N, C-alpha and C positions, 0 to 999 in steps of 0.2 A: 086181917089182909088190913090195909091203911086204905081210908077212903081220900074221896078228892077232896074233901074241906081239910084233912087230915096232912094230907101234900102239901097242900097248897100253905095252911099254917106254919108248916115245918121247912117249906123254901121261905118263906118269909122272912123268920125267925135268922136262918142262915144268910139269908143276903143282908139283913141289917145287921147282923154280926161281923160280915166283911166290911161293908160300909163305914161303920160304927169301928172298929178294930184292926182293920188292915185294909184303910183305903186305897192304897195304891194295888189292890186286887181288884177294884171296882171296875176298872180298862177290861177287864175277863168276861164280867157279865155283858157287856155290851158285846163282845165278841162270840159268843156261845151258838154254836148254830141255833136249839131250840127257840132262841131270843130273834132268832133270823129266819122266820120260815119260807122254806122254797116254793109254797103253795097259797093261792089269794084266800082260800079259805080254809086253813090249818087244823087240823084235829087235834083239841087236845084232852087226852083220857088221861086216864091210870099209868099206862105204861112210859106216857110221855114224861107225865109229872114226875114219877119214879127215874125215869133217865135223868131228868133236870135236877131232882134232890142231889142224885148221886155224884152229877157231874159237881157240881157245887160243895159236897161232903170231898170228893176226891182234890180239887183245889185245896182247900184247906188243911187238910191232911198232908198234903205234901208240902206247900208253905210253913205251917207252923210250926213246927219242929226247928227251924232254921232260922225264924225272925221271931223276936220279944216287940209285944205291946205296944 
């Protein structure tokens, strides 16, 4: 099982990859629901982090096969 730190590290690494290698995708990072919580005090937990990581992974998997660096 992944820890919160491991997930945060993976999210950071993937976010940096998007920003450095595919900057045109950066606009989608801002629009993702997890970055705009609908609660005044959102709960960030393992499930939330996994969902966010999977969202980032999905963006890259869908985009990269059709675009070169």
